[in-house]
N, C-alpha and C positions, 0 to 999 in steps of 0.2 A: 517594385518587384512585379514580375509578370503574373497575371491571374492564374496561369497553369502552375507556376511555381508555388504560389500561395496555396492553391488547392492541394497540391502534393504535400507541402509542409504541414497543412492542417491535419492530414491523416495521421501523421506522427504525433502532432501536438495532442490530439484527442486521446490517443493511446497513452501518452505520457501523463495526461490528466487522470486517467483511470488508475495508473500506478501510484500517483501522488495521493489520490483519494484513498487508496488502500494503505498508504503509509500509516493511517490510523490503526491498522491491524498488521503491523509489520511482521516479517518472518514467515516461515512455512512450517507446517506441523507434521513432524514425522513420529509424533507420539512421545518421544523422550528428548529432552534438550541435550543431554549428554549421557554416555553410558555410565554404569555404576562406578567403574574405576575412576573415571574423570570426575564424577560428582564427589567422590570421597576426597580426591586430591584438592578439588576446588574449595570444598567446605572448610578445609584447614585454613585457607586464606580469607574466606568470607565470614561474615557474621552468621554464626550457626543459627541463632534464633530468627534472623531475617530469612534465611533459607527455608526454615520450617514454615514461617508465616507465608512466604510466597508460594510454597507448594499448595497450601490451603487456598490461596487466591486463585492459583492456576485451575484447581478443581472447580471452584465456585463459578468462575467465568465460563468454563467449559459446559457446565450444566445449564447456564442461563439461556443459551441458544440464540439470543438476539439482544439488540440495544439500539438506541438512537445515538448517532455519532456526529459530532461537529469537529471539523479539523481545519487547520491552516498549515500549509506546507510550502517551503521555499527551497528551490534547487538553484542556488547561486544566482547568476544573472539570467538564467534561462527561463525560469517559470516560477510564479507564485500563484497558488490557488487556495480558495476556501471551498469546503464541501460540507454538506449536511444531509442527513436522511437516515431512515431505519435500515439496519443491516442484520441479516441472519447468517449464522455459521452452522446451523443444525445439519444441513445437507449441502455442503459446498458454500461458497461465498455468494450470497444472493441479497438483492435489495435495490432500492432506487435512491439515488443521491443527486442533488442539484450542485453543480460545480461552477464557481465563478473564477474567471481568470483575472487576477488582480495585478499582475506585473510580470516583467521579464520579456525577453525577445520573442518567446513562443506566444505570449499573450498578445503581443503586437500583431502577430500573424493572424490570430483569431479575430482580432478587432477589424482587420481588413476584410474579413468575411462576415462581419456583423454578428459574431458569435461570442460575446463576452461572458455569457452564462449558458450552460447546457445541462440537459437532463441525461443522466447515465443510468443504465440498468445492468446490474450484475446478475447473470444466470450461471448455473453450474458449468456450462460449456462455452459460454461466450459473453462478451461485453458489448452493449449497444449504447451508442451516443446519438442524441438528437441535435443535428446542426441547424443553422438558421436558413431562412428562405434564400438568402444570397448564395450560399453554398449549394443548395438544392437546384437552383436555377442553372448553375454551372456544372452540375454532376448528375444529369439525367432526371431531374425533378424529384429525387428521393431525399428525404430529410434524415433518415436514420442510417448509421453506419454499423455494420456487424463486424466485430473482431472475434472470430472463432479462435479459441486458445491454441488449438492444434495448428491452425494456419500461422498464427503469430510465431509459434515455436519453429515452424519450418522456414519462415521468411527471415527471422531475426537471429537465428543461430543460438548460441549459448544464452544470451540475454533473453531471448524469446522463450527458451525452454524454462528458464528460471521464472519468468513472468507467468507462464502457464502453471508452473508448480505453485506459485504464490496465489494466483487467482482461484485455484481449486482447493487449496488447503489452509488459507489464511483465517485466523481467528484473533480477537482482541487480546487473548492471553499470551500471544506470542511475545509481547514486550516483557511479560513476566518470565517466559522461557528464555528470552535473551539474557536477562539478569541471572537466572539460575545457571545458564551455560557459561556465563562470563567468569564465575568464581570471584567476582569483585563486588558483590552486592552488599550494601550497608544501609542500616536504618538511619535516616536523617533526623526525623523527629515527627511530632504531631503538628499538623497544620490545617487551616480551613481552606476549602476550595469551593467557591460559590456558596459560601455559608454553611458548608457541610464539613463535619469533623473527619479528617483523614489521617492516614499514616503515610509518610513520604519515604521512599526507598530510592537509592541511586547506585549506579555502577557503570563500568566501562566495558564495551564489547569489542572484540577483535572481529571485524567484518568478514575477512577471508576465512577465519577459523569457524565462524558461525555458519557459513554456507556448507562447510563440511559436516557440521553437526546436525543441521536442521533442514535438510532437503532430501528429496528422493532422486536427485539427479545422478547421472552416470559420472564416472571419473572424467571422461572426456568433456562432458558438459561443465563440470565443476572447474576443470582446468581452463576452459575458455572463459568462464565467468570471472574467475580470479584474475585472469589477464586483463579483462576489461575493467575490473575494479581498480587494479593497479594503474592502468592508463588514466583513469578518472581521478587518481590520487586518493582514493578511499582506503584507509587503513583501519581506523577505529572510530567508534562513535560512543557518546555518552547517552545513557537511558535513565530517565527519572520517571517514577510512577507514584501515584497517590491512590490509596485504596480506602474504602469505608469500613464500617464495623460489621458489614455483611460479607467481607472479603471479596468485594467487587471493585473493579477498576473504575476510578472517577476521572482521572486525568493522566495523560502520558506526554512526555516531552523527549524527543530524540534530537541530538545535534551531532554533526560531523563536518568534515571538510571534503570538498570536491575540487577538481582541477579548475572548475569554473567559479568557485566561490564556496560559501558556507551552505550547508544543508541543515534545515531545521523542520521539525514536524511537531505540532502540538494538537492534541485531541482531547475532547471531553466526551464522557460516556454517561448516559442516563436512560431511564425507562427500560431497564432490563426486562426481557420477556415480551417486548412490544410485538404486535402482529406485523409481519412483513409480507408484502405482496409485490412481486416483480414479474411482469408478463412480457413475453416476446412481442416486439412491435409488429405491425402488419407487414407481411412480406412485400406487398405492393408498394410500400413506402420505405423499403430497406435495401440498401446497397451493401454488397460484400466487400470488406476491406481488401481482400486478396485480389479481387477483380479490379477495384479502383486503383490500387497501387501499380498494377501491371499495365493499365491503360493510360495513366497519367504521364505526360511527357516528362522527361528527366529535367528539362530546363524550360 
């Protein structure tokens, strides 16, 4: 692969890694998973006691503001990553995470640039990723790439708008909201997770319906996103969560199918209330994604 093609591909891979890292906090928060009428209908099919318990979990996580998150995500044959670091959702999705590219064709692209592990910083209006020296040598000497959410939305269409929405509004309790919105939540039982006593809940979520319920996108943006989801072969996904006796999320697993293979995301949550600091990298060492993507040759 030509070096210019590798550099161009790496720009998309780094952004994909940001999204997979956020899979630990899936969904977008519009305040209510579903309207009251939908909730009433759903609860007839779901375990009523589980619904009540998860509402309490939802509130507890929302109040916690931050946590240390460890996650592993696989997107078919395209990309597998591990990520870890403290994240806050008190004022937008903020924090610093180290991401390791562990497999897939996208990881191969990053290896060609000597960037098998990168630092990512989430700020309220942008995501920053620190690339390796090899990438910097080929891209003006700057190590950091800035992905302003507004620019991503403009350049990537409906999927970019959805990413922008997720980046700004995502919180760990969205997996709980997914189950509440699904109408399919059931209590599985009591289990130990990393030595801690937890309660396990499970359910199945309709992905396209979820976008309708849990985002602030326009009708046109939702229509475009649903089309892309259908093309990727995404229809439903299963969600399993484990919560402790403080009504806080300890573990989350999501699984689904993509046109390129299976999707899975596993995350562990600890140290709720941890202090989180994420600073904007030096401007002198930062390149803007929108400028890089416009100047990189197409082939």
